[in-house]
C-alpha positions in Angstrom: 84.1 -1.9 -19.1 81.2 -1.2 -21.3 77.6 -0.9 -20.4 75.7 -4.2 -20.6 72.3 -4.4 -22.2 70.5 -6.9 -20.1 67.1 -8.7 -20.7 65.6 -10.4 -17.7 62.6 -12.7 -18.1 60.4 -13.3 -15.1 57.5 -15.4 -16.5 55.2 -18.2 -15.7 56.5 -21.6 -16.9 54.7 -24.7 -18.0 55.2 -27.3 -15.3 57.6 -30.0 -16.4 57.0 -29.3 -20.1 60.3 -28.6 -21.9 58.7 -28.3 -25.3 56.0 -25.7 -24.3 58.5 -23.7 -22.3 61.0 -23.6 -25.2 58.2 -22.5 -27.5 57.1 -19.7 -25.1 60.7 -18.5 -24.8 61.2 -18.7 -28.6 58.4 -16.2 -29.0 59.6 -13.9 -26.2 63.3 -13.9 -27.3 62.4 -13.2 -30.9 60.7 -10.0 -29.8 63.3 -8.4 -27.6 65.6 -5.5 -28.3 69.3 -6.3 -28.8 70.9 -7.5 -25.5 74.3 -8.5 -24.4 73.1 -10.8 -21.6 69.7 -12.6 -21.4 68.6 -14.0 -18.0 66.0 -16.8 -17.9 64.3 -18.3 -14.8 65.9 -21.0 -12.8 65.2 -24.4 -14.4 63.9 -22.5 -17.4 62.5 -25.3 -19.4 61.0 -27.5 -16.6 59.9 -25.1 -13.9 61.3 -25.6 -10.4 60.8 -29.4 -10.2 62.2 -32.1 -8.0 61.3 -34.7 -10.7 65.0 -35.4 -11.4 64.6 -38.9 -12.8 62.3 -37.8 -15.6 63.6 -34.4 -16.4 67.4 -34.5 -15.9 69.7 -34.1 -18.9 73.3 -35.0 -19.4 76.1 -32.7 -20.5 77.5 -31.8 -22.9 74.8 -32.6 -25.4 71.6 -31.8 -23.5 68.5 -30.5 -25.2 68.4 -27.4 -23.1 72.0 -26.6 -23.8 71.6 -27.0 -27.5 68.6 -24.7 -27.4 70.6 -22.1 -25.4 73.6 -22.3 -27.7 71.4 -21.8 -30.8 69.8 -18.6 -29.3 73.1 -17.3 -27.9 74.8 -17.6 -31.3 71.8 -16.2 -33.2 71.4 -13.2 -30.8 75.1 -12.7 -30.3 74.3 -12.5 -26.5 75.2 -14.6 -23.5 72.4 -16.5 -21.6 72.3 -17.5 -18.0 69.8 -20.0 -16.5 69.8 -23.4 -14.9 69.0 -26.9 -15.9 68.5 -30.2 -14.0 71.7 -32.2 -14.8 72.5 -35.8 -14.0 76.2 -36.7 -13.6 77.5 -39.9 -12.3 74.2 -40.8 -10.7 73.9 -37.4 -8.9 71.5 -34.6 -9.8 72.5 -30.9 -9.9 70.6 -27.7 -10.3 73.3 -26.5 -12.7 73.6 -22.9 -13.7 74.9 -22.5 -17.2 76.4 -19.3 -18.7 76.3 -19.8 -22.5 78.4 -17.5 -24.6 77.6 -16.4 -28.2 80.7 -18.6 -29.2 78.7 -21.6 -27.7 81.3 -22.0 -24.9 79.7 -22.9 -21.6 80.6 -22.0 -18.0 78.8 -24.0 -15.3 78.0 -23.5 -11.6 76.2 -26.1 -9.5 73.9 -24.4 -7.0 75.4 -24.6 -3.5 72.6 -23.3 -1.3 69.7 -25.6 -2.0 66.1 -24.6 -1.1 65.4 -27.0 1.8 61.7 -26.0 2.2 61.1 -26.8 -1.5 62.7 -30.3 -1.1 65.6 -29.4 -3.4 68.1 -30.5 -0.7 66.6 -34.0 -0.8 66.8 -34.5 -4.6 69.9 -32.5 -5.6 73.5 -32.5 -4.7 74.9 -29.2 -3.7 77.8 -27.7 -5.6 81.2 -27.2 -4.0 82.7 -24.3 -6.1 82.0 -20.7 -6.6 82.1 -19.5 -10.2 82.9 -16.0 -11.5 82.5 -15.3 -15.2 84.0 -12.3 -17.0 82.0 -11.2 -19.9 82.5 -8.1 -22.0 84.9 -6.7 -19.4 
C-alpha cells in the first residue's frame, strides 16, 4: 500500500446554492497541492438541507456528479462527498466516491441525523460500502 495524499475541505457553504458552492470549490480545488483523495463536506453543493424536493438530483447524470467527475479526471484524484439523490420517489443522502476514471461507487447514509430532521426527509441506506483505492 502506498501513502495517500489527502486533501480535506471543511468550509462554510452557501445555503442551498449549488452554483455558488461549485464556484467556491472550483477556486479552492484549483489551488491545492497534488492529492490522491479529496474529501468535500457532506451535501457539498447544497449544504446540509432537508429541502429534498427542490434540491434532489437523479443518477447517473446529476449536475453534482458531472462536476465531481470533471474534477476527478482533471486532478487524477478520487473525490468523496454526498449529494441529495432522488430515486423511485425516495430521497437519499448518497455518498459518492468518484474515481479519476469517472467510475462511481455509492453509499446511502444509514444512520440519519434525527435531531436535524434528516430521518423525516431521507430514506436510510441498507448496505455498508468499502472501496479499495490505490491499495
